[in-house]
Each structure stands twice: as structure tokens, then as C-alpha cells.
C-alpha positions in Angstrom: -36.2 53.7 117.4 -37.6 50.7 118.3 -34.9 47.9 117.9 -36.8 45.9 115.8 -37.9 48.5 113.0 -34.2 49.0 112.3 -33.3 46.7 110.3 -36.7 46.8 108.1 -35.6 50.7 107.8 -32.4 49.3 106.9 -33.7 47.0 103.8 -35.9 50.0 102.9 -32.9 52.0 102.3 -31.3 49.5 100.4 -33.9 49.0 98.3 -34.3 52.5 97.0 -30.4 53.2 96.9 -30.7 49.9 94.4 -33.8 51.6 92.4 -32.0 55.0 92.3 -30.7 55.7 88.4 -27.0 55.4 88.4 -24.4 58.5 88.8 -23.1 59.7 85.5 -19.7 58.6 85.2 -17.2 61.6 86.3 -16.5 63.4 82.9 -12.5 62.4 81.8 -11.3 65.2 79.5 -7.6 63.9 79.5 -8.3 61.5 76.8 -8.6 63.5 73.4 -10.1 66.9 72.4 -13.5 65.9 70.5 -16.3 64.4 72.9 -19.9 63.5 71.9 -21.9 63.7 75.1 -24.9 61.0 75.3 -27.5 62.5 77.2 -29.5 59.3 78.4 -26.0 57.9 80.0 -24.0 61.6 80.8 -21.3 60.1 79.3 -18.8 62.3 77.1 -17.6 59.9 74.7 -14.1 60.7 73.3 -13.8 60.9 69.0 -10.4 61.2 66.5 -9.0 64.7 65.6 -10.9 65.9 62.8 -8.6 65.5 60.3 -9.6 68.2 57.5 -7.1 70.9 57.9 -8.3 74.7 58.0 -6.6 76.1 55.5 -8.1 73.0 53.1 -11.4 75.2 53.6 -11.7 77.3 50.2 -14.2 80.1 49.4 -14.8 81.1 53.2 -12.3 83.5 54.2 -13.9 86.1 55.3 -16.1 83.3 57.3 -13.0 81.7 58.6 -11.5 84.7 59.5 -14.3 85.7 61.7 -14.8 83.0 63.3 -11.4 82.0 64.4 -11.6 85.7 65.7 -14.1 84.8 67.9 -12.5 81.8 68.4 -9.1 82.2 69.8 -10.9 85.4 72.1 -12.4 82.4 74.0 -9.5 80.2 73.9 -7.6 82.8 75.9 -10.4 83.8 78.3 -11.6 87.3 76.8 -14.7 88.1 75.6 -16.4 86.8 73.4 -19.9 85.6 71.6 -21.8 82.2 71.4 -22.0 81.9 67.5 -24.5 81.2 64.8 -23.0 79.7 61.6 -25.7 79.6 59.0 -26.4 79.5 55.5 -27.4 77.0 52.2 -26.4 73.2 52.9 -22.7 71.6 52.3 -21.0 74.8 52.1 -19.0 74.1 55.1 -20.3 75.7 58.1 -19.3 72.4 60.4 -16.7 72.0 58.7 -15.4 75.0 59.3 -16.3 74.9 63.2 -14.3 71.3 63.9 -11.7 72.3 61.5 -10.9 76.1 63.6 -11.0 74.1 66.9 -8.1 71.8 65.9 -6.4 74.7 65.1 -7.0 76.8 67.8 -6.5 73.9 70.6 -3.2 73.0 69.2 -2.1 76.2 70.9 -4.2 75.9 73.9 -3.9 72.7 76.0 -7.0 72.9 78.1 -10.0 73.6 75.0 -12.0 70.7 74.3 -15.2 70.5 71.9 -18.2 68.5 72.9 -20.7 67.7 70.2 -24.4 67.5 70.8 -26.7 66.1 69.0 -30.1 68.8 67.4 -32.6 66.2 69.2 -31.3 67.1 72.7 -31.2 70.5 73.0 -33.6 70.3 76.3 -30.6 68.6 78.1 -28.5 71.3 77.4 -28.9 73.3 80.6 -28.0 70.2 82.9 -24.8 69.9 80.3 -23.8 73.2 80.6 -24.2 72.7 84.9 -21.9 69.5 84.4 -19.1 71.4 82.6 -19.6 75.1 84.4 -16.4 75.7 86.6 -14.4 72.7 85.6 -10.5 73.6 84.0 -10.9 72.8 80.9 -13.0 75.5 78.1 -15.4 73.8 75.9 -16.5 74.7 72.8 -20.2 72.8 72.5 -21.3 72.7 69.1 -25.0 71.7 67.7 -24.8 70.7 64.3 -28.0 71.6 62.0 -30.0 73.2 64.5 -33.6 73.9 64.5 -36.8 73.5 66.7 -38.7 70.6 64.9 -40.3 69.9 68.3 -41.7 74.0 68.7 -40.8 76.1 71.8 -40.1 73.9 74.2 -36.3 73.2 73.4 -36.1 76.8 71.9 -37.0 77.7 75.7 -34.0 75.0 77.2 -31.9 76.6 74.9 -32.3 80.4 76.0 -32.0 78.8 79.6 -28.8 77.6 78.8 -27.6 80.3 76.9 -28.6 83.2 79.8 -27.9 80.4 82.6 -30.5 81.6 85.0 -29.9 83.3 88.4 -25.8 81.5 88.3 -25.2 83.2 84.7 -23.8 81.9 81.8 -20.6 79.3 82.4 -17.9 81.5 81.5 -16.0 78.6 80.2 -18.5 77.6 77.4 -18.5 78.5 73.9 -22.3 77.8 72.0 -21.9 77.2 68.3 -24.6 76.2 66.6 -25.2 75.7 62.7 -28.3 76.0 60.5 -29.8 75.9 57.0 -31.8 78.7 58.6 -30.9 82.1 60.4 -33.4 81.8 62.5 -33.3 78.4 63.5 -37.6 78.0 62.6 -38.2 74.5 60.6 -40.6 75.1 57.1 -43.7 74.1 58.1 -43.6 75.9 61.0 -46.9 75.6 63.2 -49.1 74.5 60.6 -51.9 73.1 62.9 -51.9 74.9 66.1 -53.7 78.1 65.2 -52.5 81.3 64.6 -51.6 82.6 68.2 -49.8 79.3 69.2 -47.7 79.4 65.6 -46.7 83.3 66.2 -45.9 82.9 70.1 -43.4 80.0 69.0 -42.4 82.1 66.6 -41.2 84.7 69.0 -39.9 82.6 71.1 -37.3 81.1 68.7 -36.1 84.1 67.1 -35.6 85.5 70.6 -33.2 82.6 70.9 -31.6 83.9 67.7 -31.0 86.8 69.2 -28.7 84.9 72.2 -25.9 84.6 69.5 -23.6 87.4 69.5 -22.5 86.6 66.3 -23.8 85.4 63.0 -21.9 84.3 60.2 -23.9 83.9 56.7 -23.1 81.5 54.5 -24.2 81.9 50.7 -24.1 79.9 47.8 -21.4 78.6 45.8 -20.6 80.5 42.7 -19.1 78.9 39.7 -15.6 80.1 40.0 -15.7 79.5 43.7 -16.5 75.8 42.9 -14.2 75.1 40.7 -11.4 76.8 42.8 -12.0 74.6 45.7 -11.9 71.1 43.7 -8.8 72.9 42.2 -7.4 73.4 46.0 -8.2 70.0 46.8 -6.6 67.9 43.8 -3.7 70.2 44.6 -3.0 69.4 47.8 -3.6 65.2 47.4 -1.8 65.3 44.1 -4.9 63.8 42.2 -4.6 65.1 38.4 -7.3 64.8 35.6 -6.9 66.7 32.0 -10.6 67.5 32.6 -10.8 68.1 35.6 -12.7 71.3 35.2 -15.4 70.1 33.0 -15.5 66.6 35.0 -16.4 68.8 38.7 -19.1 70.7 36.5 -20.6 67.4 35.6 -20.6 66.1 38.6 -22.6 69.2 40.5 -25.1 69.3 37.9 -26.0 66.0 38.6 -25.5 66.8 41.9 -28.1 69.3 41.8 -25.8 72.4 43.0 -22.7 73.2 43.7 -21.1 73.1 47.0 -17.8 72.8 48.8 -19.8 69.5 50.1 -20.1 68.7 46.5 -16.2 69.8 45.6 -15.2 67.4 48.0 -17.9 64.5 47.3 -16.2 64.6 43.3 -12.4 65.0 45.0 -13.5 61.5 46.9 -14.6 60.3 43.8 -11.2 60.8 41.9 -9.6 60.0 44.1 -11.1 56.5 44.6 -10.7 56.5 41.0 -6.9 57.0 40.9 -6.4 55.1 44.2 -5.0 57.7 46.2 -6.1 58.0 49.8 -7.4 60.8 51.4 -8.2 62.4 54.9 -12.0 61.8 55.7 
């Protein structure tokens, strides 16, 4: 190499290094148990522990037992399945996932939960590669998942769950909640034509099949709704002579009964009585 070219090439290399995107920070999972993933920076942002205890969730005993069984197996390194919690809104799908995680994490020091935004599904393969091979075990949670962007997001999720030639990460369990069993949005593919719509639908249904565990959350009937209200009121020391009547009126104004509506009523009652709640 000509001596006069060496300084020039060094300056070019320095300029290219400055233009290169910054490397994401090394993940640090010792400072918490719950994290949010930021795909723009690659950072894992710690979040406070989920405060609602598992036994506070009423009306989902069957779902609770099945999910806990699968999660406990994962925490112990035993065979398990990725889980899809599906059903009507407000029935406690996300709350169950987080509360169950907190219950199991108490006895599993290396268990972590990483929450991802549903709009960042295409970043899942890269995220799974980052988590692969680490000493910790990760529950990756995507709340309210549906493929509003069509088949591209579905293909990315399928790629993450299958793991390509290296297989899926053994230390990752993916959990999604959705209002729809097959994850497809309403009005799916209205303007794309019949063939394209059928292909997208097939892609998205095939992703649903990658979840080995499907847990359904049906609409809450009136006795179960009142049971949830009463259980919350007893737990937090809230008294009202006309508790059930007021709870039913609240549900009527909200247009339906669910665990979320029960909790919102309890929050209103606690505020009225000047008592704090964990959430």
C-alpha cells in the first residue's frame, strides 16, 4: 500500500464507523423480572412487578389451572407449549398471564417476562435470537395480538416460533392474548381481492396452529360477575349495603359484564370510600 493512502483509508474507516448505527446495549436482566422491549434501540426497559395476586382473579379457575401447569413446566425446563389466550375483551387474559408469571417467578430465580408491542411482531425473530442461549428463561408476552398489517407480520411470528434451521429457542415461551381465536382482524383483506385475502387468511390461521395451547375465555355471566365484585370487595375491605345492585347498574352502563368491568366498579367504590388499591 502506498504510504500516502494509509491516512486516507483510516479516515474513511473512521467515517464509516461513525455512520454505522449504534450497537444495542447488552441486555441486563438482573435489575427486575418484568421488562418491555424497545425494538428501535434494542433495549430492555425494566417495569415494576405486577401487583395483582393470582388468587384475586375470579371466574377463570379452569384457565388459571391450565396456564399455570404449562408455565410451571417451562420454568422447570420441561416440555411446554406456546400459549394463545383468546376470548372476549375484559375477561382477564393479560392479567392472568402476568399474575401467573409473578406466582411462578417467586420460585424460579431466572424467570423473566418481556412484553412486546403488537405492532412490533416483525421484530420477534431478532428478539428471539438475542434471548437464545442466555441463562435466563423468558416468557415473551404480546397483548391483544392480531395481524392488522396482513401476512407479513404473520410470517415473522411463524418464523420466530419455528426458529428456522436452528429451531425455536429452548429458553423462550411465547404467550399471546387476542380477542379472536385465529388472530385475523375484522374487515380482513376487503380491498385485496379474493385470492390474496385467502392466502393471507391461510398464513394467519397457520400461525394460530403454532400455539400448542389454546385457552378460551368466554363472556362472564351475571353470577360470576357478582362473585368477582364480592371477592374484590372482601379482599380490599369495601362495604356497601347495595353492592350487587350498584355493580349490576355499573355493568349495564358499561354495556356488558367482565372481570375488567368488575375491577373498574371496585376502583370507583374504593375511590368513593377513600381506600387505596394495588392498581
